[in-house]
FIGU-894354 format. One record per atom (N, C-alpha, C): z, x, y; residue number from 0; residue in one letter; atom name. Coordinates in Angstrom, 1 decimal, m for minus. Layout:
<pt w="Z" u="X" v="Y" k="NUM" r="A" a="CA"/>
...
***
This chain:
<pt w="m11.7" u="20.3" v="m6.8" k="0" r="X" a="N"/>
<pt w="m11.0" u="20.8" v="m5.6" k="0" r="X" a="CA"/>
<pt w="m9.6" u="20.5" v="m5.6" k="0" r="X" a="C"/>
<pt w="m8.7" u="21.5" v="m5.5" k="1" r="X" a="N"/>
<pt w="m7.3" u="21.2" v="m5.5" k="1" r="X" a="CA"/>
<pt w="m6.8" u="21.3" v="m4.1" k="1" r="X" a="C"/>
<pt w="m5.7" u="20.6" v="m3.9" k="2" r="X" a="N"/>
<pt w="m5.1" u="20.6" v="m2.6" k="2" r="X" a="CA"/>
<pt w="m3.7" u="21.2" v="m2.7" k="2" r="X" a="C"/>
<pt w="m3.4" u="22.0" v="m1.7" k="3" r="X" a="N"/>
<pt w="m2.1" u="22.7" v="m1.7" k="3" r="X" a="CA"/>
<pt w="m1.2" u="21.9" v="m0.7" k="3" r="X" a="C"/>
<pt w="0.1" u="21.8" v="m1.1" k="4" r="X" a="N"/>
<pt w="1.1" u="21.1" v="m0.3" k="4" r="X" a="CA"/>
<pt w="2.0" u="22.2" v="0.3" k="4" r="X" a="C"/>
<pt w="2.1" u="22.2" v="1.6" k="5" r="X" a="N"/>
<pt w="2.9" u="23.2" v="2.2" k="5" r="X" a="CA"/>
<pt w="4.1" u="22.5" v="3.0" k="5" r="X" a="C"/>
<pt w="5.1" u="23.2" v="3.2" k="6" r="X" a="N"/>
<pt w="6.3" u="22.7" v="3.9" k="6" r="X" a="CA"/>
<pt w="6.3" u="23.4" v="5.3" k="6" r="X" a="C"/>
<pt w="6.6" u="22.6" v="6.3" k="7" r="X" a="N"/>
<pt w="6.7" u="23.2" v="7.6" k="7" r="X" a="CA"/>
<pt w="7.9" u="24.1" v="7.7" k="7" r="X" a="C"/>
<pt w="7.6" u="25.3" v="8.2" k="8" r="X" a="N"/>
<pt w="8.7" u="26.3" v="8.2" k="8" r="X" a="CA"/>
<pt w="9.8" u="25.9" v="9.2" k="8" r="X" a="C"/>
<pt w="9.6" u="25.1" v="10.2" k="9" r="X" a="N"/>
<pt w="10.6" u="24.8" v="11.1" k="9" r="X" a="CA"/>
<pt w="11.6" u="23.6" v="10.6" k="9" r="X" a="C"/>
<pt w="11.4" u="23.2" v="9.4" k="10" r="X" a="N"/>
<pt w="12.2" u="22.1" v="8.9" k="10" r="X" a="CA"/>
<pt w="13.3" u="22.8" v="8.1" k="10" r="X" a="C"/>
<pt w="14.6" u="22.7" v="8.6" k="11" r="X" a="N"/>
<pt w="15.7" u="23.4" v="7.9" k="11" r="X" a="CA"/>
<pt w="16.1" u="22.6" v="6.6" k="11" r="X" a="C"/>
<pt w="15.9" u="21.3" v="6.5" k="12" r="X" a="N"/>
<pt w="16.4" u="20.5" v="5.4" k="12" r="X" a="CA"/>
<pt w="15.2" u="19.7" v="4.9" k="12" r="X" a="C"/>
<pt w="14.9" u="19.8" v="3.6" k="13" r="X" a="N"/>
<pt w="13.9" u="19.0" v="3.0" k="13" r="X" a="CA"/>
<pt w="14.5" u="17.7" v="2.4" k="13" r="X" a="C"/>
<pt w="15.6" u="17.9" v="1.7" k="14" r="X" a="N"/>
<pt w="16.2" u="16.7" v="1.2" k="14" r="X" a="CA"/>
<pt w="16.5" u="16.8" v="m0.3" k="14" r="X" a="C"/>
<pt w="17.3" u="16.0" v="m0.8" k="15" r="X" a="N"/>
<pt w="17.6" u="16.1" v="m2.3" k="15" r="X" a="CA"/>
<pt w="16.7" u="15.2" v="m3.0" k="15" r="X" a="C"/>
<pt w="16.1" u="15.7" v="m4.1" k="16" r="X" a="N"/>
<pt w="15.2" u="14.9" v="m4.9" k="16" r="X" a="CA"/>
<pt w="15.8" u="13.8" v="m5.6" k="16" r="X" a="C"/>
<pt w="17.1" u="13.8" v="m5.8" k="17" r="X" a="N"/>
<pt w="17.9" u="12.7" v="m6.4" k="17" r="X" a="CA"/>
<pt w="17.8" u="11.5" v="m5.6" k="17" r="X" a="C"/>
<pt w="17.6" u="11.6" v="m4.3" k="18" r="X" a="N"/>
<pt w="17.4" u="10.4" v="m3.4" k="18" r="X" a="CA"/>
<pt w="16.0" u="9.8" v="m3.5" k="18" r="X" a="C"/>
<pt w="15.1" u="10.5" v="m4.1" k="19" r="X" a="N"/>
<pt w="13.7" u="10.1" v="m4.2" k="19" r="X" a="CA"/>
<pt w="12.9" u="10.4" v="m2.9" k="19" r="X" a="C"/>
<pt w="11.6" u="10.3" v="m3.0" k="20" r="X" a="N"/>
<pt w="10.8" u="10.5" v="m1.9" k="20" r="X" a="CA"/>
<pt w="9.5" u="9.7" v="m2.0" k="20" r="X" a="C"/>
<pt w="8.9" u="9.4" v="m0.8" k="21" r="X" a="N"/>
<pt w="7.6" u="8.8" v="m0.8" k="21" r="X" a="CA"/>
<pt w="6.5" u="9.8" v="m0.7" k="21" r="X" a="C"/>
<pt w="5.4" u="9.6" v="m1.4" k="22" r="X" a="N"/>
<pt w="4.3" u="10.5" v="m1.3" k="22" r="X" a="CA"/>
<pt w="3.1" u="9.6" v="m1.7" k="22" r="X" a="C"/>
<pt w="2.0" u="9.7" v="m0.9" k="23" r="X" a="N"/>
<pt w="0.8" u="8.9" v="m0.9" k="23" r="X" a="CA"/>
<pt w="0.9" u="7.5" v="m1.5" k="23" r="X" a="C"/>
<pt w="1.7" u="6.7" v="m0.9" k="24" r="X" a="N"/>
<pt w="1.8" u="5.3" v="m1.3" k="24" r="X" a="CA"/>
<pt w="2.8" u="5.0" v="m2.5" k="24" r="X" a="C"/>
<pt w="3.4" u="5.9" v="m3.0" k="25" r="X" a="N"/>
<pt w="4.4" u="5.7" v="m4.1" k="25" r="X" a="CA"/>
<pt w="5.7" u="6.3" v="m3.8" k="25" r="X" a="C"/>
<pt w="6.7" u="5.8" v="m4.5" k="26" r="X" a="N"/>
<pt w="8.1" u="6.3" v="m4.4" k="26" r="X" a="CA"/>
<pt w="8.5" u="7.0" v="m5.7" k="26" r="X" a="C"/>
<pt w="8.8" u="8.3" v="m5.6" k="27" r="X" a="N"/>
<pt w="9.2" u="9.1" v="m6.8" k="27" r="X" a="CA"/>
<pt w="10.7" u="9.2" v="m6.7" k="27" r="X" a="C"/>
<pt w="11.4" u="8.9" v="m7.8" k="28" r="X" a="N"/>
<pt w="12.8" u="9.0" v="m7.9" k="28" r="X" a="CA"/>
<pt w="13.2" u="9.3" v="m9.3" k="28" r="X" a="C"/>
<pt w="14.5" u="9.7" v="m9.6" k="29" r="X" a="N"/>
<pt w="14.9" u="10.0" v="m10.9" k="29" r="X" a="CA"/>
<pt w="14.8" u="8.7" v="m11.8" k="29" r="X" a="C"/>
<pt w="14.8" u="7.5" v="m11.3" k="30" r="X" a="N"/>
<pt w="14.7" u="6.3" v="m12.1" k="30" r="X" a="CA"/>
<pt w="13.3" u="6.0" v="m12.4" k="30" r="X" a="C"/>
<pt w="12.3" u="6.6" v="m11.8" k="31" r="X" a="N"/>
<pt w="10.9" u="6.4" v="m12.1" k="31" r="X" a="CA"/>
<pt w="10.0" u="6.3" v="m10.9" k="31" r="X" a="C"/>
<pt w="8.8" u="5.9" v="m11.1" k="32" r="X" a="N"/>
<pt w="7.8" u="5.9" v="m10.1" k="32" r="X" a="CA"/>
<pt w="7.5" u="4.4" v="m9.8" k="32" r="X" a="C"/>
<pt w="7.4" u="4.1" v="m8.5" k="33" r="X" a="N"/>
<pt w="7.1" u="2.7" v="m8.1" k="33" r="X" a="CA"/>
<pt w="6.3" u="2.8" v="m6.8" k="33" r="X" a="C"/>
<pt w="5.7" u="1.6" v="m6.4" k="34" r="X" a="N"/>
<pt w="4.9" u="1.6" v="m5.2" k="34" r="X" a="CA"/>
<pt w="6.0" u="1.6" v="m4.0" k="34" r="X" a="C"/>
<pt w="5.6" u="2.4" v="m3.0" k="35" r="X" a="N"/>
<pt w="6.6" u="2.6" v="m1.9" k="35" r="X" a="CA"/>
<pt w="6.6" u="1.3" v="m1.1" k="35" r="X" a="C"/>
<pt w="7.8" u="1.0" v="m0.6" k="36" r="X" a="N"/>
<pt w="8.0" u="m0.2" v="0.2" k="36" r="X" a="CA"/>
<pt w="7.1" u="m0.3" v="1.4" k="36" r="X" a="C"/>
<pt w="6.8" u="0.9" v="2.0" k="37" r="X" a="N"/>
<pt w="5.9" u="1.0" v="3.2" k="37" r="X" a="CA"/>
<pt w="4.5" u="0.6" v="2.8" k="37" r="X" a="C"/>
<pt w="4.1" u="0.9" v="1.6" k="38" r="X" a="N"/>
<pt w="2.7" u="0.5" v="1.1" k="38" r="X" a="CA"/>
<pt w="2.6" u="m1.0" v="1.0" k="38" r="X" a="C"/>
<pt w="3.6" u="m1.6" v="0.5" k="39" r="X" a="N"/>
<pt w="3.6" u="m3.1" v="0.3" k="39" r="X" a="CA"/>
<pt w="3.7" u="m3.7" v="1.7" k="39" r="X" a="C"/>
<pt w="4.5" u="m3.2" v="2.6" k="40" r="X" a="N"/>
<pt w="4.6" u="m3.7" v="4.0" k="40" r="X" a="CA"/>
<pt w="3.3" u="m3.6" v="4.7" k="40" r="X" a="C"/>
<pt w="2.6" u="m2.5" v="4.5" k="41" r="X" a="N"/>
<pt w="1.3" u="m2.3" v="5.1" k="41" r="X" a="CA"/>
<pt w="0.3" u="m3.3" v="4.6" k="41" r="X" a="C"/>
<pt w="0.3" u="m3.6" v="3.3" k="42" r="X" a="N"/>
<pt w="m0.6" u="m4.6" v="2.8" k="42" r="X" a="CA"/>
<pt w="m0.4" u="m5.9" v="3.3" k="42" r="X" a="C"/>
<pt w="0.9" u="m6.3" v="3.4" k="43" r="X" a="N"/>
<pt w="1.2" u="m7.6" v="3.9" k="43" r="X" a="CA"/>
<pt w="0.8" u="m7.8" v="5.4" k="43" r="X" a="C"/>
<pt w="1.0" u="m6.7" v="6.1" k="44" r="X" a="N"/>
<pt w="0.6" u="m6.7" v="7.5" k="44" r="X" a="CA"/>
<pt w="m0.9" u="m6.9" v="7.7" k="44" r="X" a="C"/>
<pt w="m1.7" u="m6.1" v="6.9" k="45" r="X" a="N"/>
<pt w="m3.1" u="m6.2" v="7.0" k="45" r="X" a="CA"/>
<pt w="m3.6" u="m7.6" v="6.5" k="45" r="X" a="C"/>
<pt w="m3.1" u="m8.2" v="5.5" k="46" r="X" a="N"/>
<pt w="m3.5" u="m9.5" v="5.0" k="46" r="X" a="CA"/>
<pt w="m3.1" u="m10.6" v="6.1" k="46" r="X" a="C"/>
<pt w="m1.9" u="m10.4" v="6.7" k="47" r="X" a="N"/>
<pt w="m1.5" u="m11.3" v="7.7" k="47" r="X" a="CA"/>
<pt w="m2.4" u="m11.3" v="8.9" k="47" r="X" a="C"/>
<pt w="m2.8" u="m10.0" v="9.3" k="48" r="X" a="N"/>
<pt w="m3.7" u="m9.9" v="10.4" k="48" r="X" a="CA"/>
<pt w="m5.1" u="m10.5" v="10.1" k="48" r="X" a="C"/>
<pt w="m5.6" u="m10.3" v="8.9" k="49" r="X" a="N"/>
<pt w="m6.9" u="m11.0" v="8.5" k="49" r="X" a="CA"/>
<pt w="m6.8" u="m12.5" v="8.7" k="49" r="X" a="C"/>
<pt w="m5.7" u="m13.1" v="8.2" k="50" r="X" a="N"/>
<pt w="m5.5" u="m14.5" v="8.3" k="50" r="X" a="CA"/>
<pt w="m5.4" u="m15.0" v="9.8" k="50" r="X" a="C"/>
<pt w="m4.6" u="m14.2" v="10.6" k="51" r="X" a="N"/>
<pt w="m4.3" u="m14.6" v="11.9" k="51" r="X" a="CA"/>
<pt w="m5.6" u="m14.5" v="12.8" k="51" r="X" a="C"/>
<pt w="m6.4" u="m13.5" v="12.5" k="52" r="X" a="N"/>
<pt w="m7.7" u="m13.3" v="13.2" k="52" r="X" a="CA"/>
<pt w="m8.7" u="m14.3" v="12.8" k="52" r="X" a="C"/>
<pt w="m8.4" u="m15.0" v="11.7" k="53" r="X" a="N"/>
<pt w="m9.4" u="m15.9" v="11.2" k="53" r="X" a="CA"/>
<pt w="m10.7" u="m15.2" v="10.9" k="53" r="X" a="C"/>
<pt w="m10.6" u="m14.1" v="10.2" k="54" r="X" a="N"/>
<pt w="m11.8" u="m13.3" v="9.8" k="54" r="X" a="CA"/>
<pt w="m12.8" u="m14.2" v="9.2" k="54" r="X" a="C"/>
<pt w="m14.1" u="m13.8" v="9.4" k="55" r="X" a="N"/>
<pt w="m15.2" u="m14.6" v="8.9" k="55" r="X" a="CA"/>
<pt w="m15.1" u="m14.7" v="7.3" k="55" r="X" a="C"/>
<pt w="m14.6" u="m13.6" v="6.7" k="56" r="X" a="N"/>
<pt w="m14.5" u="m13.6" v="5.3" k="56" r="X" a="CA"/>
<pt w="m13.4" u="m14.5" v="4.7" k="56" r="X" a="C"/>
<pt w="m12.3" u="m14.8" v="5.5" k="57" r="X" a="N"/>
<pt w="m11.3" u="m15.6" v="5.0" k="57" r="X" a="CA"/>
<pt w="m11.1" u="m16.9" v="5.7" k="57" r="X" a="C"/>
<pt w="m12.0" u="m17.2" v="6.6" k="58" r="X" a="N"/>
<pt w="m11.9" u="m18.5" v="7.3" k="58" r="X" a="CA"/>
<pt w="m13.3" u="m19.1" v="7.6" k="58" r="X" a="C"/>
<pt w="m13.6" u="m20.3" v="7.1" k="59" r="X" a="N"/>
<pt w="m14.9" u="m20.9" v="7.3" k="59" r="X" a="CA"/>
<pt w="m14.8" u="m21.7" v="8.7" k="59" r="X" a="C"/>
<pt w="m15.5" u="m21.2" v="9.7" k="60" r="X" a="N"/>
<pt w="m15.4" u="m21.8" v="11.0" k="60" r="X" a="CA"/>
<pt w="m16.1" u="m23.1" v="11.1" k="60" r="X" a="C"/>
<pt w="m17.1" u="m23.4" v="10.3" k="61" r="X" a="N"/>
<pt w="m17.8" u="m24.7" v="10.3" k="61" r="X" a="CA"/>
<pt w="m16.9" u="m25.8" v="9.8" k="61" r="X" a="C"/>
<pt w="m16.2" u="m25.5" v="8.7" k="62" r="X" a="N"/>
<pt w="m15.3" u="m26.5" v="8.1" k="62" r="X" a="CA"/>
<pt w="m13.9" u="m26.4" v="8.5" k="62" r="X" a="C"/>
<pt w="m13.5" u="m25.3" v="9.0" k="63" r="X" a="N"/>
<pt w="m12.1" u="m25.0" v="9.3" k="63" r="X" a="CA"/>
<pt w="m11.2" u="m24.7" v="8.1" k="63" r="X" a="C"/>
<pt w="m11.8" u="m24.5" v="7.0" k="64" r="X" a="N"/>
<pt w="m11.1" u="m24.2" v="5.7" k="64" r="X" a="CA"/>
<pt w="m10.8" u="m22.8" v="5.6" k="64" r="X" a="C"/>
<pt w="m9.7" u="m22.5" v="4.9" k="65" r="X" a="N"/>
<pt w="m9.3" u="m21.1" v="4.6" k="65" r="X" a="CA"/>
<pt w="m9.9" u="m20.7" v="3.3" k="65" r="X" a="C"/>
<pt w="m10.6" u="m19.6" v="3.2" k="66" r="X" a="N"/>
<pt w="m11.1" u="m19.1" v="2.0" k="66" r="X" a="CA"/>
<pt w="m10.0" u="m18.3" v="1.3" k="66" r="X" a="C"/>
<pt w="m9.2" u="m19.0" v="0.5" k="67" r="X" a="N"/>
<pt w="m8.1" u="m18.4" v="m0.2" k="67" r="X" a="CA"/>
<pt w="m8.6" u="m17.4" v="m1.2" k="67" r="X" a="C"/>
<pt w="m9.8" u="m17.6" v="m1.7" k="68" r="X" a="N"/>
<pt w="m10.3" u="m16.7" v="m2.8" k="68" r="X" a="CA"/>
<pt w="m10.5" u="m15.3" v="m2.2" k="68" r="X" a="C"/>
<pt w="m10.9" u="m15.1" v="m1.0" k="69" r="X" a="N"/>
<pt w="m11.0" u="m13.8" v="m0.4" k="69" r="X" a="CA"/>
<pt w="m9.6" u="m13.1" v="m0.3" k="69" r="X" a="C"/>
<pt w="m8.6" u="m13.8" v="0.1" k="70" r="X" a="N"/>
<pt w="m7.3" u="m13.2" v="0.2" k="70" r="X" a="CA"/>
<pt w="m6.7" u="m13.0" v="m1.2" k="70" r="X" a="C"/>
<pt w="m7.0" u="m13.9" v="m2.2" k="71" r="X" a="N"/>
<pt w="m6.6" u="m13.6" v="m3.6" k="71" r="X" a="CA"/>
<pt w="m7.3" u="m12.4" v="m4.1" k="71" r="X" a="C"/>
<pt w="m8.6" u="m12.2" v="m3.8" k="72" r="X" a="N"/>
<pt w="m9.3" u="m11.1" v="m4.3" k="72" r="X" a="CA"/>
<pt w="m8.7" u="m9.8" v="m3.7" k="72" r="X" a="C"/>
<pt w="m8.3" u="m9.8" v="m2.4" k="73" r="X" a="N"/>
<pt w="m7.7" u="m8.6" v="m1.8" k="73" r="X" a="CA"/>
<pt w="m6.4" u="m8.3" v="m2.5" k="73" r="X" a="C"/>
<pt w="m5.6" u="m9.4" v="m2.8" k="74" r="X" a="N"/>
<pt w="m4.3" u="m9.2" v="m3.5" k="74" r="X" a="CA"/>
<pt w="m4.6" u="m8.6" v="m4.9" k="74" r="X" a="C"/>
<pt w="m5.6" u="m9.1" v="m5.6" k="75" r="X" a="N"/>
<pt w="m5.9" u="m8.6" v="m6.9" k="75" r="X" a="CA"/>
<pt w="m6.3" u="m7.1" v="m6.8" k="75" r="X" a="C"/>
<pt w="m7.1" u="m6.8" v="m5.8" k="76" r="X" a="N"/>
<pt w="m7.5" u="m5.4" v="m5.7" k="76" r="X" a="CA"/>
<pt w="m6.3" u="m4.5" v="m5.4" k="76" r="X" a="C"/>
<pt w="m5.4" u="m4.9" v="m4.6" k="77" r="X" a="N"/>
<pt w="m4.2" u="m4.2" v="m4.2" k="77" r="X" a="CA"/>
<pt w="m3.4" u="m4.0" v="m5.5" k="77" r="X" a="C"/>
<pt w="m3.2" u="m5.1" v="m6.3" k="78" r="X" a="N"/>
<pt w="m2.4" u="m5.0" v="m7.5" k="78" r="X" a="CA"/>
<pt w="m3.0" u="m4.0" v="m8.5" k="78" r="X" a="C"/>
<pt w="m4.3" u="m4.1" v="m8.7" k="79" r="X" a="N"/>
<pt w="m5.0" u="m3.2" v="m9.6" k="79" r="X" a="CA"/>
<pt w="m4.9" u="m1.7" v="m9.1" k="79" r="X" a="C"/>
<pt w="m5.0" u="m1.5" v="m7.8" k="80" r="X" a="N"/>
<pt w="m4.9" u="m0.1" v="m7.3" k="80" r="X" a="CA"/>
<pt w="m3.5" u="0.4" v="m7.6" k="80" r="X" a="C"/>
<pt w="m2.5" u="m0.4" v="m7.4" k="81" r="X" a="N"/>
<pt w="m1.1" u="0.0" v="m7.6" k="81" r="X" a="CA"/>
<pt w="m0.8" u="0.3" v="m9.1" k="81" r="X" a="C"/>
<pt w="m1.3" u="m0.6" v="m9.9" k="82" r="X" a="N"/>
<pt w="m1.1" u="m0.4" v="m11.4" k="82" r="X" a="CA"/>
<pt w="m1.8" u="0.9" v="m11.8" k="82" r="X" a="C"/>
<pt w="m3.0" u="1.1" v="m11.4" k="83" r="X" a="N"/>
<pt w="m3.8" u="2.3" v="m11.7" k="83" r="X" a="CA"/>
<pt w="m3.0" u="3.6" v="m11.3" k="83" r="X" a="C"/>
<pt w="m2.4" u="3.5" v="m10.2" k="84" r="X" a="N"/>
<pt w="m1.7" u="4.7" v="m9.7" k="84" r="X" a="CA"/>
<pt w="m0.4" u="4.9" v="m10.5" k="84" r="X" a="C"/>
<pt w="0.2" u="3.8" v="m11.0" k="85" r="X" a="N"/>
<pt w="1.4" u="3.9" v="m11.7" k="85" r="X" a="CA"/>
<pt w="1.2" u="4.3" v="m13.2" k="85" r="X" a="C"/>
<pt w="0.1" u="3.8" v="m13.7" k="86" r="X" a="N"/>
<pt w="m0.2" u="4.0" v="m15.1" k="86" r="X" a="CA"/>
<pt w="m1.2" u="5.2" v="m15.4" k="86" r="X" a="C"/>
<pt w="m1.9" u="5.6" v="m14.3" k="87" r="X" a="N"/>
<pt w="m2.9" u="6.6" v="m14.5" k="87" r="X" a="CA"/>
<pt w="m2.4" u="7.9" v="m14.3" k="87" r="X" a="C"/>
***
């Protein structure tokens, strides 16, 4: 199944590709492809929220200990997803 990308007709200016652009989590520019800053910011926000909410998965309520392995696993998953997108 292919997806078509369309441009809204009421947008008079799309922009210069030399400045680069963000598209599904990545930043495309003449210097190369990288993970978009917004993608990294979103991950940090979500991880912070999990920690602040003391989620069952990242906080042991009986001992009061933080399950850092859960957060490390999420970071590892994020890193793998980013690398797969950049290398795949």
